[in-house]
Structures are given as C-alpha cells and as structure tokens.
KELOMAR-47207 format. One line per field, with one value per atom (N, C-alpha, C): residue number from 1; residue in three letters; atom name; x, y, z. Coordinates in pm, 1 decimal, decimal comma. Layout:
i = (NUM ...)
aa = (ALA ...)
at = (CA ...)
x = (X ...)
y = (Y ...)
z = (Z ...)
***
This chain:
i = (1 1 1 2 2 2 3 3 3 4 4 4 5 5 5 6 6 6 7 7 7 8 8 8 9 9 9 10 10 10 11 11 11 12 12 12 13 13 13 14 14 14 15 15 15 16 16 16 17 17 17 18 18 18 19 19 19 20 20 20 21 21 21 22 22 22 23 23 23 24 24 24 25 25 25 26 26 26 27 27 27 28 28 28 29 29 29 30 30 30 31 31 31 32 32 32 33 33 33 34 34 34 35 35 35 36 36 36 37 37 37 38 38 38 39 39 39 40 40 40 41 41 41 42 42 42 43 43 43 44 44 44 45 45 45 46 46 46 47 47 47 48 48 48 49 49 49 50 50 50 51 51 51 52 52 52 53 53 53 54 54 54 55 55 55 56 56 56 57 57 57 58 58 58 59 59 59 60 60 60 61 61 61 62 62 62 63 63 63 64 64 64 65 65 65 66 66 66 67 67 67 68 68 68 69 69 69 70 70 70 71 71 71 72 72 72 73 73 73 74 74 74 75 75 75 76 76 76 77 77 77 78 78 78 79 79 79 80 80 80 81 81 81 82 82 82 83 83 83 84 84 84 85 85 85 86 86 86 87 87 87)
aa = (MET MET MET SER SER SER THR THR THR GLU GLU GLU ARG ARG ARG LEU LEU LEU ARG ARG ARG GLU GLU GLU LEU LEU LEU MET MET MET ALA ALA ALA GLU GLU GLU LEU LEU LEU ILE ILE ILE SER SER SER GLU GLU GLU ILE ILE ILE GLN GLN GLN LYS LYS LYS ILE ILE ILE ASP ASP ASP SER SER SER VAL VAL VAL ASP ASP ASP GLU GLU GLU GLU GLU GLU THR THR THR MET MET MET GLN GLN GLN VAL VAL VAL ALA ALA ALA ARG ARG ARG LYS LYS LYS LEU LEU LEU GLU GLU GLU SER SER SER ASP ASP ASP ILE ILE ILE ASP ASP ASP ASP ASP ASP LEU LEU LEU VAL VAL VAL ASN ASN ASN PRO PRO PRO ALA ALA ALA VAL VAL VAL ASP ASP ASP THR THR THR ALA ALA ALA ASP ASP ASP TYR TYR TYR ASN ASN ASN VAL VAL VAL LEU LEU LEU ASP ASP ASP ASP ASP ASP ALA ALA ALA ILE ILE ILE ALA ALA ALA LEU LEU LEU GLU GLU GLU ALA ALA ALA SER SER SER PHE PHE PHE ALA ALA ALA ILE ILE ILE GLU GLU GLU HIS HIS HIS PRO PRO PRO ILE ILE ILE ALA ALA ALA GLU GLU GLU ARG ARG ARG ILE ILE ILE VAL VAL VAL ARG ARG ARG GLU GLU GLU LEU LEU LEU ILE ILE ILE ASN ASN ASN THR THR THR LEU LEU LEU SER SER SER ARG ARG ARG LEU LEU LEU GLY GLY GLY ILE ILE ILE)
at = (N CA C N CA C N CA C N CA C N CA C N CA C N CA C N CA C N CA C N CA C N CA C N CA C N CA C N CA C N CA C N CA C N CA C N CA C N CA C N CA C N CA C N CA C N CA C N CA C N CA C N CA C N CA C N CA C N CA C N CA C N CA C N CA C N CA C N CA C N CA C N CA C N CA C N CA C N CA C N CA C N CA C N CA C N CA C N CA C N CA C N CA C N CA C N CA C N CA C N CA C N CA C N CA C N CA C N CA C N CA C N CA C N CA C N CA C N CA C N CA C N CA C N CA C N CA C N CA C N CA C N CA C N CA C N CA C N CA C N CA C N CA C N CA C N CA C N CA C N CA C N CA C N CA C N CA C N CA C N CA C N CA C N CA C N CA C N CA C N CA C N CA C N CA C)
x = (10252,4 10341,6 10261,8 10315,5 10246,6 10311,0 10238,6 10294,1 10414,0 10417,6 10532,4 10659,2 10644,4 10760,3 10814,1 10726,5 10771,6 10859,6 10816,8 10895,2 11030,2 11029,8 11154,2 11250,8 11198,6 11282,8 11339,4 11257,9 11307,2 11417,0 11398,8 11501,2 11631,3 11617,5 11733,5 11801,8 11722,9 11778,3 11852,0 11791,7 11856,2 11986,3 11984,9 12105,9 12214,5 12177,0 12274,0 12328,2 12242,2 12286,6 12385,6 12361,5 12450,6 12589,6 12600,8 12729,8 12812,0 12744,2 12809,8 12871,4 13000,1 13070,2 13035,6 13004,7 12989,2 12845,7 12753,5 12614,9 12602,7 12554,6 12541,5 12418,7 12415,5 12308,4 12171,7 12166,7 12038,7 11980,0 12063,7 12017,3 11967,4 12040,0 11998,5 11864,8 11843,6 11716,2 11601,8 11626,8 11523,0 11489,7 11590,4 11567,6 11487,3 11520,7 11446,7 11303,0 11282,8 11146,7 11067,5 11131,5 11065,9 11028,1 11117,4 11088,9 10968,2 10964,8 10853,1 10722,6 10729,6 10610,1 10556,6 10646,0 10601,7 10539,8 10596,9 10534,8 10393,1 10376,2 10242,7 10151,4 10208,6 10132,1 10070,5 10142,0 10090,7 10004,1 9991,3 9906,3 9769,8 9665,8 9534,6 9474,0 9525,1 9471,5 9526,0 9626,9 9690,1 9642,8 9600,0 9558,1 9682,4 9711,0 9831,4 9800,1 9684,0 9641,6 9738,6 9801,3 9890,0 10037,3 10067,8 10207,4 10262,6 10391,7 10460,4 10563,6 10522,2 10613,7 10684,0 10611,2 10670,2 10770,6 10737,5 10829,2 10958,5 10946,6 11065,5 11151,5 11087,8 11161,3 11234,4 11170,3 11232,1 11351,9 11339,2 11450,8 11567,9 11537,7 11641,4 11710,8 11633,5 11692,4 11790,0 11751,1 11838,0 11967,8 11961,2 12082,7 12180,4 12132,4 12218,2 12260,2 12205,9 12218,3 12361,4 12453,9 12588,5 12680,9 12679,8 12780,2 12738,3 12610,5 12563,5 12460,9 12507,7 12414,4 12328,4 12378,5 12297,7 12181,5 12209,8 12103,8 12004,5 12054,7 11965,3 11872,1 11925,4 11843,9 11733,0 11766,6 11667,7 11557,7 11597,3 11497,8 11411,6 11471,8 11394,0 11289,3 11328,2 11232,1 11122,5 11159,8 11063,5 10963,3 11012,7 10926,4 10830,4 10882,8 10797,9 10689,3 10725,3 10628,4 10520,9 10561,9 10464,3 10369,9 10424,6 10341,9 10241,8 10284,8 10194,1 10081,9 10109,9 10008,2 9917,6 9944,4 9859,5 9891,4 10013,6 10053,2 10128,4)
y = (9469,1 9500,6 9504,4 9443,5 9438,2 9532,3 9552,8 9634,3 9564,3 9432,3 9358,0 9395,6 9420,9 9462,1 9595,7 9685,0 9812,5 9788,4 9699,5 9667,3 9606,5 9517,6 9456,1 9560,9 9651,3 9756,1 9846,8 9881,0 9966,1 9894,7 9768,4 9692,6 9688,2 9668,2 9666,4 9803,0 9909,5 10044,8 10075,7 10047,4 10074,5 9996,4 9872,6 9790,0 9852,2 9897,8 9959,6 10089,6 10171,0 10298,4 10273,4 10171,8 10142,3 10098,4 10052,8 10013,1 10133,1 10246,3 10364,4 10446,2 10474,8 10550,8 10699,3 10752,8 10897,5 10948,2 10867,9 10913,8 10996,9 11120,0 11207,9 11169,8 11219,3 11185,5 11231,2 11345,5 11396,4 11300,5 11250,1 11154,7 11027,7 10983,1 10862,9 10885,6 11004,6 11036,8 11036,7 11090,1 11089,8 10945,9 10860,9 10720,2 10650,9 10675,8 10614,5 10665,0 10795,7 10850,4 10786,5 10770,4 10705,9 10562,8 10492,6 10355,5 10351,4 10442,3 10449,9 10484,7 10580,3 10620,6 10506,3 10429,6 10316,6 10209,6 10185,9 10091,4 10135,6 10266,1 10319,9 10308,1 10333,4 10332,3 10195,4 10091,2 9956,6 9903,7 9981,7 9944,7 10011,7 9934,0 9993,9 10069,4 10047,2 10114,0 10256,0 10293,3 10425,0 10515,3 10637,4 10736,5 10804,5 10782,8 10837,6 10944,9 11004,9 11103,4 11220,8 11260,2 11376,6 11340,2 11217,5 11174,2 11217,8 11246,8 11287,1 11181,6 11056,9 10945,6 10959,2 10988,4 10998,1 11112,7 11226,7 11340,2 11305,3 11236,7 11196,3 11100,0 11008,5 10912,4 10982,4 11078,1 11152,4 11232,6 11293,8 11368,5 11276,4 11159,7 11062,5 11014,6 10990,8 10947,9 11052,6 11178,4 11286,3 11292,7 11266,8 11274,8 11161,1 11051,0 10937,4 10934,5 11020,5 11011,3 10995,9 11070,2 11069,4 10969,8 10970,3 10894,7 10754,5 10724,4 10595,4 10532,9 10480,9 10431,1 10313,0 10228,5 10114,7 10164,8 10254,2 10311,6 10388,6 10459,6 10534,0 10438,2 10325,8 10228,2 10172,4 10145,5 10092,8 10195,6 10320,8 10426,5 10445,6 10439,4 10453,5 10342,3 10219,4 10109,1 10131,0 10184,8 10216,4 10321,0 10422,9 10528,3 10468,1 10382,5 10319,5 10233,6 10162,8 10078,9 10164,2 10273,0 10365,0 10420,5 10456,4 10511,6 10409,4 10284,5 10180,1 10153,3 10178,7 10159,4 10282,1 10385,2 10503,8 10602,0 10600,0 10689,9 10807,3)
z = (9954,6 10065,2 10195,2 10292,7 10420,7 10520,9 10627,2 10735,0 10798,0 10789,4 10840,6 10763,6 10635,3 10554,2 10603,0 10646,2 10701,6 10824,4 10910,1 11030,1 10992,4 10894,2 10849,3 10794,8 10713,9 10657,5 10765,6 10864,7 10973,5 11052,2 11080,0 11151,8 11071,0 10940,8 10852,2 10850,7 10846,1 10844,4 10973,9 11086,9 11215,7 11226,1 11182,9 11184,3 11097,9 10980,4 10889,4 10946,8 11005,3 11063,8 11176,8 11255,5 11367,6 11320,6 11198,2 11142,6 11094,3 11073,8 11018,5 11131,5 11119,1 11223,2 11222,3 11106,3 11094,0 11104,8 11152,9 11165,8 11293,1 11275,6 11391,8 11474,0 11595,5 11689,4 11638,7 11572,1 11520,4 11416,5 11327,9 11227,5 11294,0 11394,7 11466,7 11536,4 11590,7 11655,5 11554,7 11434,4 11329,7 11292,1 11281,5 11247,6 11357,6 11482,8 11594,1 11599,5 11571,4 11568,6 11455,3 11340,2 11227,1 11262,9 11329,7 11372,3 11466,0 11561,2 11655,5 11583,9 11491,9 11417,4 11331,1 11271,6 11190,0 11278,0 11396,5 11490,0 11523,7 11547,8 11576,0 11454,3 11337,8 11214,4 11186,6 11216,4 11189,5 11303,0 11409,4 11522,4 11503,0 11477,0 11449,4 11568,5 11687,2 11805,3 11822,1 11743,6 11756,5 11643,8 11679,8 11580,2 11525,1 11398,6 11337,5 11233,8 11242,0 11142,2 11131,3 11241,5 11240,2 11223,0 11194,6 11180,3 11044,7 11041,6 10919,1 10880,0 10880,5 10856,8 10722,6 10619,2 10486,2 10479,7 10538,2 10540,2 10613,6 10726,7 10802,0 10720,9 10651,1 10568,8 10454,7 10392,3 10282,1 10333,6 10449,6 10507,5 10539,0 10589,0 10621,0 10493,7 10389,9 10262,6 10211,4 10218,5 10171,3 10250,8 10379,6 10461,3 10430,2 10373,5 10340,2 10193,8 10112,3 9966,5 9916,1 9966,3 9910,0 9979,4 10111,8 10184,8 10228,0 10227,3 10279,5 10184,8 10071,4 9969,6 10014,2 10100,9 10146,8 10231,5 10325,3 10408,6 10322,2 10222,6 10133,1 10058,6 10009,5 9937,9 10027,1 10153,0 10246,5 10270,3 10289,7 10313,7 10189,8 10071,8 9948,6 9937,2 9971,8 9969,6 10073,1 10188,2 10292,7 10242,7 10176,2 10121,1 10017,7 9930,3 9829,1 9893,7 9998,7 10069,1 10134,9 10199,2 10259,2 10153,9 10039,2 9931,6 9880,5 9867,6 9820,0 9920,3 10048,0 10151,3 10162,8 10083,7 10083,1 10192,9 10240,9 10350,9 10295,9)
***
C-alpha cells in the first residue's frame, strides 16, 4: 500500500460524506482534519510525530457504523492502510 492510496481513500471518503444528507458539521470537520493530517503524513517535510491520525480515523468509522456503511467501509480500509504503513 502506498501513500497515494491513502490520498485516494480520503478523496473517496470526502466524496461519499458529501453525498450524505444527515452528516453533521462536527463529523465533516473530523473528516477534513483527517484529510489534512493524511496530506501532512505523506509529506516527508512535515513532522507528524504528534498526530493522532489513526485515532481520528477510528472515531470517524464509529460514527458511520450504523447509518453509512459505504463511508464506514472506506474508513475501515483507510485504517487498515495506515496500520500497514506502521502508523
């Protein structure tokens, strides 16, 4: 899995979230923060030692678990990719 796959998954997730009518602003903010953190994470010039990317992804997955299975699947794949990269 490459860092490019992380970017692809985030783009897919944001697209899916934007299709959902019932996503609250807080969830959207967490998704945007996760997207920004992943962009930083794949940039070698940025120190990401204090980032909680995996924790944010897990929280996002939990918020989608019941009502948004497609978004949940994307986040789960994102979490698996982060784990394989050692994050």
